[in-house]
N, C-alpha and C positions, 0 to 999 in steps of 0.2 A: 239729719245728715247720716249717710251710711255709705260704706265702701266695702267691696269684696276684694280680697287679695287671693288671686288664683294662680296656679302653676301651669306650666306647659307639660308637666310630667312629674316623675319622682325625682328626688335629690336636687330640688331647686332651692331649698332652704326656706320654705314657706313659714314653718313654725318659728324659726329664729327671727326672720324678718317681721312677721306679723306681731310676735310678742314684743319685739323691740319697738315697733311703731306704737303699739298699745301703751307701752310704758312711757315713751317719749311724749305722746299726746296727753297722757294723764297728768303731766305737769301743768297743763293749761285747761284741759277739758275733763268732764265726767264721762269716761269712756265705757261703753257697754260692749264686752267682747262676745263673739259667737264663733262656733266651729261647725262647718258643714260636715255631715257624716256622723257616724256613731262613736267616734273616738272619745275616750275618757282622759287621756294623758295630756294632749295638747291643751285642753281647757284648763287643766290645773296650772299651767304656766300663765295662761291669759288671766286667770283669777288673781294670781300673785302680782302680776304686772299692773293691774288696774284697781284692785280692791273690790271689784264687782264680779259676781259669779258668772262665769262663761256658760253659755247655753248652746245646745246642739240644735241645728236646723237640718232636717233630713227628709227628702221627698219620698224615701221608701217607707218611712214611718208616718209621715205627715201628708195630708192633703194640702193644696196650695193655701187654702184659707187658714189651716192650722199653723202653717209656717208664719203667716202674717199675724195670727193671734199671739203666738209665742213671741215673735219679734216685738210687737207693739206693747205687750205686757212688760217685757224686759226694759223697754226704752222709756218707761215712766221716769221722769226727772233726770234723764240722761241727755248728754249733748250730742254724742256721735257714736255710731255703731261701727266697729271694725270687725269684719267677718273673715275668718281664715277658711279658705277652700280646702277641698280634699283631692288628693292626687292631681291629675290634669283637669283643666277646666271642664272638659266634656266627658270625663270618665264616669260611667254609672254602672247599673247592674248588667247591662248588655252593650253590644256594639252599635245599637241603632237609637234607642230612645234616651230620654233625659233623666229617667228616674234614678235617684241616688246621686246625681251629679251636682257639682257646684253651679253649673249653668242653670239647672232647674230652680235653684234657690235665687240666683240672680234675676231670673225672670219673674218669680213669685213676688220678689221684693222691689222689682224695677230698680235694681241697684247698679251703679257703675262699677266696672271691673278694672282693677289694676293687674296686669299680667306680669308675673315674675318669671324671668328666664335665666336658666343656667347658661351664661354666655361664655363659658370656657371654650376657647378656640373658635368662637363664632364672631363674625362681623356682618357681612351681607346676608349670610344665612339666617341671622337673627331677624332680619327684615322679612325673610320668607316665612319664618315661623309666625310672626305677627300677622302677616297677610292671610295665612291659612286659617289662623284662629278667628280672625275677623270675618272671613268669607264663609266659614262653615255655618254660622247662625247669625244673620244680620240683626236678629232681635236682641242679641247680647251687645251691650254697650261697653266695648273695651276702650276705656278712656285714658289709659296711660300704661307705661311699662316701667318696671324696675329691673335693672340688670344686676344679677348676682355673679360672684366669682369672676369678676373682670381682672385681667392681669395687672393693669396699671392705668394711669390717667389717660395715656394715649390710646390704649385699647378701648377705654370707655368712650372717649370722644369720637373715635371712628365708628364704633357700633351705634352710638346715639345718632350720629348724622345719617347713617344708613337707614335706621328705622324711621326717623322723623321725615326724611325727604322721600323715601319710597312708599311708606305706609300712611303718612300724614297722622301718625300717632305719637303723642308726646312721651318722651322719656323723662321721668321725674327723679331718677337717681340711679347710682351705680355703686356696688359694694365690692371693694377689693378683696381678693382671696386672702383669708386669714384663718388658719386652722385653730387658732387659740380661742375663737368664739364658738367652736363646736362643743357639744355636750355629749357625754357618753350615751349609748343606746342600750336598751335591754330587749328581751325577746318580744315584748309588745310594743316597742317603739322607743320614744324618748323616756328616760327615767322619770317616773312621776315626781312632780314638784314636791309633794309632801315628804318624800323620802330623801331628798337631797338638801343637806344643810346649807350648801352654798348656792342654792338655786337663785336666790335674790342677787347674788354677786354676778352670776351669768346674765340675768335679766338686765341688770344695770349696765353691764358691758355691751349687751346687744343694743340697748337704748342709746348709749354713747355713739356706737357705730352708726346707727340710723340717723341720729341728729347731724352727724358729719357727712352723711352720704346721700340723704334723700331730702327733697324739697317738701317738708311737712306742711307748709302753708299752702302749697299748690295741691297737695293731697286733700286737705280739708276743703279747699274750693271745689274740687271734683266731687267730694262726698256731698257737698251742699247742692249739687245739681240733681240729686235723686228726687223724683216727684213724690208728692203725697200719695200714700196708699189709701184708696177709698173703696175698693171692692169688698166682696163678702168675707166676713171673718167667721171661722168655724172653731168653737171651743175644743180644747184638747182632751178634756176629761169629762166624765159624767159624775153626777152626785147621786148617792143612793143611801148612805148611812147618816142618820141624824142624831145618833146617840154618841156621847163622848166616849172615846176609847184611847188607850195608851199603846203606842207602838215603839218598841225599842229598836234602834237602828245601829248596827255595828259600824263604827267610823273611827279609824285610827290609821297608823302607818301601814297596816296590813290590808284592811278593807276600806276602800274609799272610791270605788267605781259606782257612781250613782248618777242617773239623769236627774237634774234639778226638778223637772216637772213631775217625776214620779213621787218625790218627797212632798212637793206642793199639793199634788192631788190627794195624798193622804190627809194633809192638813185641811184641804177643802172638804173632806169627808169626816170632819170632826175628830181627827186624830191629833193627840198631843205626842210629838216625837221626842223621845229621850235617847240621846246618843250614848253609846258605851263602847268600851274597848275590850274585845276578846283577848287582846294581848296583855294589857296592863291592869285591867280592873279585876278585883277578886269576886265581885258580886254582880249579878244580873239585875238591871233595874226592875222595879215593879211594873209589869207590862201585861197587856192582853195578847200581844202578838210580837213576833221577832222578824226583822228584815235584815238579812246578811248579804251584802252585795259582793261584787267582784274585787279583785286586788291581786296580791302576791303572797298567798299563804304558804306556797312552796318555799319561799325564801325565809320564812319565819316558823317553819313547821316544828322545829325543836322547841322554840320558845313558847309557841301555842300549846304544845303537848305538856309543857311544864306547869301551865296554869290550870291545874287540876280542878280547882274550885269552879272556875268558869265552865270547863268541860262538863262537870257534873251537873251544874245548874241548868245548862242548856239541854242536856239529856233529860233531866227531870221535867223541864218545861214541856218537852216533846211527849214524855210518857203520860203527862197530865192531859194530853189531847189538845193542848193549845197550839195555835197555828204558827208555823215558821215557814218563811219563804226565803230561799237562798239562790243566788245566781253565781255561776262560774266559780270564782274563788270561794264563795260561800258554800257551794256544792262540795268542793274538795274538803273544806273544814268539817262538814257534817259526815264525811265518810269515816270508815273505821280507822284509816291511817292515811297519811301523806308520806310516801315511801315507807320507812319503818318507824315513823313517829306517830304515836297514837293520837287520834283526834276525838271528836265528839262521839262517833260510833252509832249514829242513828241508822246509817245504812251499812250493811255488812260487806262493803267493798273497799278496795284499796285504790287510791289515786296516786299517779306517778307523773313526774315531769319528764317529757321526752326531749330529744335534741332537734326536733323539727316540728313545725306547726301542724297541729291536728285538725284544726278547722279555722277557716278565715272566709266568712261569707255572710251575706244577708240571708236570712232564713224565712221560710214560711212554714207555719206549724198548724196542724189540725188538732183540736182538743178531742181526745178520745175518752177521757175520764173526767168526771166532775172533780173539781179541786178548789182550793181556797182562793184562787184568783180568777178562775174562768170556768165556763160550763161546756159540757160535751156538745160537740157540733159546731162550736165557734172556730174561726181561724184567725190567726194574727201574724204580723210580720215581726221579725226580730233580727238579731245579729249574734254571731258567734266568732270568737277569736281566742284560741287557747293552744298552748303547747302541752298541756297535761291531758291525761285520759284516765278513765275509770276502768279498772279491770273487773269484769263481770264474768265469773265462771258459771254461775247459775242465777238467773234472774229471779228475785224473790216475789216481786209484785209487778203487775202490768204498769207500763209507763203512761204518763198523762198526755203526751203529745206525739203525734205522727209527723215526722219532718218531711214535707213535700219539696222543700228547697233547702239545701244545706246537708249537714252530716248528723248532728245530734250526738248524744252520749253513747247510744247502743243500738246497732241495727236500724239506723234511720229513725230512731225514736229518742225522746228526751222527757224530762220531768219525772224524776224518781219520787214516788209517793210512799210514805210510811205514816200511818195514822193521819194527822193533819199537818204533816211536814211535806213541803214540795221543794225540790232542788233541781235546777236545770242549768245546762251550759248556755242556753239561749238567754241573752240579755233582752229584756222587755222594755219598751218605751210606752208610756201611758197613751200617747197619741195613736199607737197601733193596737192598743188594748184599752179602750176608753173606760171600761168597767173595772179595770185592775184595782183601783183604790177603793171603789165602792164595795167590790166583792171581798177584798182583803180586810177592810175595816169591819164589815158586817160579820165576816167569819171570826174576827178577833173579839167582837162584842158578844157574839153568841157562844163562842167556845171558851173565851177567856174568863167569863163570869163564874 
């Protein structure tokens, strides 16, 4: 069973509704959550709501067979998949094709779609929206509608009648406007669930609203109409390292942006993952390689700078030529400073938070320097989303990546290299770089010994 919850555009409440549905269904079913697109934050809410790790499905990173492979692996021993879409149903990397869109994932998985509409001030026009979305691509099965932000019961009933009679599409629920169920936002979107002590309170509230507003039994019936997936399955990662290796992964309230498949691919390449906290731990684990993902180090820069033991040990790890890979927030942490707070200092540059987004885009990168995760001449797809920037007055070493789509860290380049440390603003998904784990674990085994 599977269902996709897609929006007609921004500000339709997809995450609130999707997470509430996941939580409500979890009372009866073993729910596997997914998120379309490269987002890290929405999946953190899904994971809290269901107790199962939410996974990203993205047709810019993944071929159709890889989307199916990721889906089927995650669905082992699960009852139902609830997939939250990204932006509007048809929004992708450009205005014509499906790549990067919710629609592409719906077609790859042959999944029915529930369309979520911001119905504020709409009645008959809501029917026009549904007609347009259904007509644009007949291959998409728009099987139902949820109306969000309705004024009252009378508004809901009028809009429901309009949609059902004009479009012959079922309305399975309507949610009355209520600002009390909204949650604060931060510069990358919703506040990450790990950072919010009362996240579960919000999720429970969303679930209660959903149970009182949406026909969940009908939603499950629609999900059950999804046909069996039988076509080609393409593995997401390659295997290349057969030797046991230890990888330390930074994971705490500061650093927690990781694609689940990236970590699984390391384990598939014989890595034993040891999690540690750059914020709270005094000592670095015994490891052959370090992986420091994205997050919000700019919000914890002073606290990170005060953990001098950790800063010193990471710097020593680097000076011993052992491999370190850092993404986005991890890149900031490895710089000389975040604002005026001293950090690890592997790179002689300063990172600063700005008041506007510096990069928000799918990226394509060409590898120009051999490094611990990729080889010169390769290309890979990625994603960048950050409000910070690195101030480079004089570049010390050539960067590893030429950015052919996107912005990068410096002059359409990214991938700062110093010894065997690589740091980049580009977030990498193993489906788009299938040798990522094989290369990194091999580097860790060869350089960590």
